[in-house]
Each structure stands twice: as structure tokens, then as C-alpha cells.
TORPA-4810 file (N, C-alpha, C, O; in nm, 3 decimals):
<nodes>
NODE_1_3.376_0.142_6.492_3.472_0.094_6.403_3.535_0.206_6.319_3.460_0.283_6.259_M
NODE_2_3.665_0.220_6.314_3.726_0.323_6.237_3.793_0.260_6.121_3.861_0.158_6.131_Q
NODE_3_3.770_0.329_6.003_3.827_0.291_5.865_3.919_0.410_5.818_3.882_0.528_5.823_V
NODE_4_4.037_0.370_5.773_4.124_0.466_5.708_4.104_0.477_5.549_4.153_0.391_5.475_D
NODE_5_4.041_0.569_5.507_4.001_0.576_5.370_4.109_0.644_5.279_4.089_0.658_5.158_L
NODE_6_4.224_0.687_5.342_4.326_0.775_5.273_4.385_0.687_5.162_4.424_0.750_5.063_Q
NODE_7_4.398_0.568_5.160_4.460_0.489_5.058_4.347_0.430_4.958_4.381_0.357_4.865_N
NODE_8_4.225_0.462_4.979_4.125_0.412_4.892_4.115_0.484_4.761_4.102_0.606_4.758_A
NODE_9_4.120_0.410_4.653_4.100_0.474_4.515_3.948_0.478_4.481_3.896_0.574_4.424_D
NODE_10_3.883_0.373_4.518_3.736_0.348_4.496_3.672_0.302_4.618_3.723_0.216_4.689_I
NODE_11_3.555_0.361_4.646_3.463_0.312_4.766_3.334_0.273_4.681_3.276_0.342_4.597_I
NODE_12_3.304_0.140_4.724_3.177_0.075_4.663_3.075_0.067_4.780_3.102_0.012_4.887_Y
NODE_13_2.952_0.128_4.749_2.849_0.118_4.851_2.725_0.056_4.799_2.685_0.083_4.686_L
NODE_14_2.665_-0.027_4.876_2.544_-0.080_4.843_2.447_-0.067_4.963_2.408_-0.166_5.025_F
NODE_15_2.408_0.065_4.993_2.334_0.095_5.108_2.198_0.159_5.073_2.179_0.206_4.961_L
NODE_16_2.109_0.161_5.166_1.985_0.224_5.145_2.009_0.379_5.164_2.105_0.418_5.232_L
NODE_17_1.921_0.468_5.104_1.928_0.612_5.102_1.959_0.670_5.242_2.051_0.750_5.258_P
NODE_18_1.887_0.632_5.335_1.905_0.682_5.480_2.049_0.660_5.524_2.108_0.751_5.582_A
NODE_19_2.109_0.541_5.498_2.239_0.500_5.537_2.342_0.574_5.455_2.447_0.611_5.507_Q
NODE_20_2.313_0.597_5.330_2.408_0.678_5.252_2.419_0.821_5.304_2.526_0.879_5.321_L
NODE_21_2.300_0.872_5.328_2.291_1.022_5.381_2.359_1.026_5.516_2.423_1.127_5.544_D
NODE_22_2.353_0.927_5.602_2.415_0.935_5.728_2.566_0.922_5.727_2.628_0.956_5.827_S
NODE_23_2.627_0.876_5.623_2.776_0.861_5.620_2.834_0.965_5.516_2.956_0.976_5.504_I
NODE_24_2.753_1.032_5.449_2.790_1.127_5.341_2.905_1.226_5.397_3.014_1.233_5.341_R
NODE_25_2.876_1.293_5.499_2.973_1.388_5.547_3.103_1.314_5.596_3.214_1.359_5.568_E
NODE_26_3.088_1.212_5.661_3.198_1.132_5.707_3.287_1.090_5.593_3.409_1.099_5.603_W
NODE_27_3.231_1.047_5.490_3.307_1.013_5.368_3.379_1.129_5.319_3.501_1.119_5.302_L
NODE_28_3.316_1.239_5.294_3.376_1.360_5.241_3.492_1.403_5.319_3.592_1.448_5.262_Q
NODE_29_3.482_1.393_5.450_3.585_1.438_5.542_3.713_1.337_5.550_3.824_1.373_5.589_K
NODE_30_3.683_1.220_5.510_3.790_1.111_5.542_3.849_1.057_5.408_3.952_0.990_5.411_N
NODE_31_3.788_1.083_5.294_3.842_1.031_5.178_3.930_1.143_5.104_3.922_1.263_5.127_M
NODE_32_4.017_1.078_5.008_4.103_1.172_4.928_4.015_1.249_4.828_3.899_1.211_4.807_R
NODE_33_4.065_1.352_4.769_3.997_1.433_4.676_3.970_1.357_4.553_3.870_1.383_4.486_S
NODE_34_4.057_1.258_4.518_4.051_1.197_4.397_3.980_1.056_4.409_3.976_0.982_4.311_D
NODE_35_3.932_1.025_4.515_3.859_0.906_4.539_3.723_0.899_4.470_3.649_0.997_4.468_T
NODE_36_3.689_0.779_4.410_3.572_0.763_4.334_3.474_0.687_4.419_3.514_0.584_4.473_I
NODE_37_3.342_0.727_4.438_3.245_0.650_4.514_3.139_0.600_4.417_3.077_0.675_4.342_I
NODE_38_3.123_0.460_4.424_3.041_0.394_4.334_2.915_0.348_4.416_2.935_0.271_4.510_I
NODE_39_2.794_0.387_4.389_2.673_0.339_4.461_2.594_0.246_4.371_2.577_0.275_4.252_C
NODE_40_2.551_0.144_4.422_2.464_0.038_4.359_2.320_0.064_4.396_2.281_0.057_4.512_N
NODE_41_2.245_0.091_4.299_2.086_0.093_4.320_2.044_0.231_4.376_1.962_0.300_4.316_T
NODE_42_2.099_0.268_4.487_2.049_0.384_4.557_2.155_0.501_4.549_2.276_0.481_4.544_F
NODE_43_2.102_0.612_4.549_2.179_0.751_4.531_2.174_0.833_4.664_2.081_0.823_4.745_A
NODE_44_2.277_0.913_4.678_2.272_1.016_4.778_2.155_1.112_4.746_2.130_1.148_4.631_F
NODE_45_2.088_1.149_4.845_1.969_1.244_4.822_2.003_1.371_4.787_1.922_1.432_4.717_S
NODE_46_2.110_1.429_4.820_2.147_1.564_4.795_2.278_1.582_4.707_2.340_1.688_4.715_D
NODE_47_2.317_1.487_4.630_2.428_1.492_4.539_2.386_1.444_4.406_2.304_1.354_4.389_R
NODE_48_2.449_1.510_4.310_2.424_1.467_4.173_2.539_1.384_4.124_2.650_1.436_4.122_E
NODE_49_2.524_1.259_4.084_2.634_1.175_4.035_2.698_1.237_3.908_2.634_1.307_3.829_P
NODE_50_2.827_1.208_3.893_2.895_1.255_3.773_2.861_1.163_3.652_2.871_1.201_3.535_K
NODE_51_2.822_1.043_3.689_2.788_0.949_3.585_2.677_0.842_3.641_2.680_0.806_3.759_Y
NODE_52_2.591_0.801_3.560_2.491_0.711_3.585_2.474_0.603_3.485_2.465_0.635_3.366_T
NODE_53_2.469_0.475_3.522_2.456_0.376_3.423_2.349_0.283_3.467_2.351_0.232_3.580_H
NODE_54_2.249_0.259_3.376_2.145_0.155_3.404_2.153_0.045_3.320_2.172_0.062_3.199_T
NODE_55_2.141_-0.075_3.372_2.157_-0.199_3.278_2.045_-0.197_3.184_1.938_-0.141_3.205_S
NODE_56_2.083_-0.272_3.063_1.981_-0.273_2.954_1.844_-0.324_2.998_1.743_-0.280_2.945_P
NODE_57_1.840_-0.412_3.091_1.709_-0.460_3.141_1.649_-0.385_3.247_1.544_-0.424_3.298_D
NODE_58_1.714_-0.269_3.288_1.657_-0.173_3.381_1.649_-0.227_3.517_1.579_-0.172_3.601_S
NODE_59_1.725_-0.344_3.544_1.716_-0.400_3.681_1.818_-0.330_3.779_1.795_-0.330_3.900_R
NODE_60_1.920_-0.275_3.732_2.017_-0.215_3.823_2.070_-0.087_3.776_2.081_-0.073_3.654_S
NODE_61_2.103_0.007_3.853_2.150_0.131_3.822_2.278_0.152_3.912_2.271_0.113_4.028_T
NODE_62_2.391_0.209_3.867_2.506_0.237_3.927_2.534_0.386_3.911_2.530_0.439_3.800_V
NODE_63_2.562_0.452_4.022_2.595_0.599_4.023_2.742_0.620_4.067_2.787_0.561_4.165_M
NODE_64_2.814_0.704_3.993_2.952_0.723_4.021_2.961_0.884_4.062_2.906_0.975_4.000_I
NODE_65_3.037_0.896_4.171_3.045_1.026_4.243_3.198_1.046_4.258_3.274_0.951_4.274_Y
NODE_66_3.237_1.174_4.251_3.368_1.227_4.277_3.357_1.343_4.382_3.260_1.420_4.381_K
NODE_67_3.448_1.352_4.464_3.451_1.457_4.580_3.433_1.591_4.515_3.431_1.693_4.584_K
</nodes>
């Protein structure tokens, strides 16, 4: 399957770490420089998020990345 990410302002991902790492390079290559990636619960293993928010009850964490 091919997906055109050139029009995406935000990409929302809810994937396990292994799947995140397997698409990281593809995302970087195919998304615009100003696109924001939001990861729910799991983070990329080799990238530091620009922003992290954990819910008050500590049940969920969201990480925000920029290219």
C-alpha cells in the first residue's frame, strides 16, 4: 500500500515500538518538513520527542515529534 503524506499536517500513530522503528525512515522521507507526528503510548526508540504529555492518572502518554 502506498500513502501520500505530502498533504498531511499531522500523523497520528498508535503502534508498538518495533513497528514505529520500522516506518521511521519511510516517514522522514515521505512527510513534509512541517508535519507533526503524534505517538500514543509508545515512542520511537532513537528520537527524542519535542513534547511529552502524560495524563494525570498516568494511564496514557502522548509524544509529539517534528521532522
